[in-house]
C-alpha angles and dihedrals in degrees: 000000000000091000090054092051092050091049090052091049091049092051092050091050091047092052089050090053094242096114129043104220090199087074087065095055104141115165115191112254118229118206116224106218117203115222113249113275095014122123125248115282118254094217113104103238091176091070093046110020117195116252132174090240095047093050091048091051092048091050091052091050093046091060098037116109090199088083085074128069098250098028093245101103127063128170086258091058092073097026105056120184097222088058092050086265096306130117094275115225093351123109091201128019128240117247142177119323094010092302126149128220118243096230139042114263107243124217116270115227140113090024094152088077097051124097096184135033141204124048089281099039091244094148119057103189131052092222090061096047099085092056092069099060093036093059101031110113092222095047124037093340096199133129122238089235092058092046091053091046092053093047093048090054090059114084091200091058093046089056093046092051089050090051093048102039108017102256140036096264110133116194141145095270094052093046094052094042091052090050089049091052091056098045091045087066090059094099118159110199108127107081123129087263089058092048090051091050089052092050093247098113141015134229119244113234099270090048091048093049090045091053091052091050090046092055090051100045112017112029096085089076102018097052122184138277093024094030090227132075089211090238129134118241141174103232098180097272111149118222117270106243092222101042095038091197114178094186120204091003088072088066103036100031089222119134089214087068094055112137093358113143135178115278102246123227114254093211109120088005089151088067105033098074138167096066136213131046090288097032094244094148117069098182140034089242090061089052092051091047090053093054097045101036123000107041116118113232110220132180090264098038109133112276091234090062103041089110092037117239115294109221129165123212088251092053091049090053094051093043090052091053090052095046091057088060086068092069109112104205092177090058094045092055102033105134091210089071100048127089115301111276094026089119137026095263116030094183119100118233119265088253110048110213113188 
């Protein structure tokens, strides 16, 4: 009762101009809890601390088509939750004016531990990442100036920016920081594999055998707990004659980096098909066949794959069983990550538990 009275008094004083309500800006902090056994994140949370209001704003922006030129394409259009935030079942994504992207949209999760982004590592900070698809002619095809203009014209957004950052100023930095706050909460750490590692579940025999094979033949590149070492490697994929994608070499200019691409995470691999930087593989079996038979060994093919990857049919079967234990069904269905209004309470808890 007393709190209500003080709020009413504060509002009266603010309306009279005697009190600056901005001095009472108090966003609700959200703690980022690191899964047990995982390393410290590399993202600098001190420069962009998580708040309930910031995450809610980022979520609204993530699913808003107005960030694209014609209003048809949001971040969530290409990064769909049921596909672990990839373009589910599409090798390339659709963009503005019937365009197609030139690379497969990877799943979005565990971004707090990544230093670089894109298949070639061309962006080195999470806060900068959204600017690329927003302004790409074959993706969202919008200008930052137009995005800001559209958001400023929306009273709801002006209020949300005030709640998240203290006033109604809408600029590039605040847009990208809010988006970062939302996607940083996309932590996938509750698959069957994770439950087994925590002693809460057990593998059945094929999964157990597959895990043992995985540790012998795959873990050098797909390192636990992220199931990627975040490196760039030439894995014997020839260049697509239409896309002409040189991979990491496009960024470094070094011929040694020709056709090197980021090692993708295998978490949720059962949902993130098709596979590869251009989505050329539509099944895990095709991926296995590539590594054991069809890959093209080049001068800069990764040294671990110079003799390809010997795999028997039995090993492929067991590996497949294990890889499906990396599907995090809790993450894929978590209502906190869907479009705003998709559940009764679209605000994350004060303590964010992945």
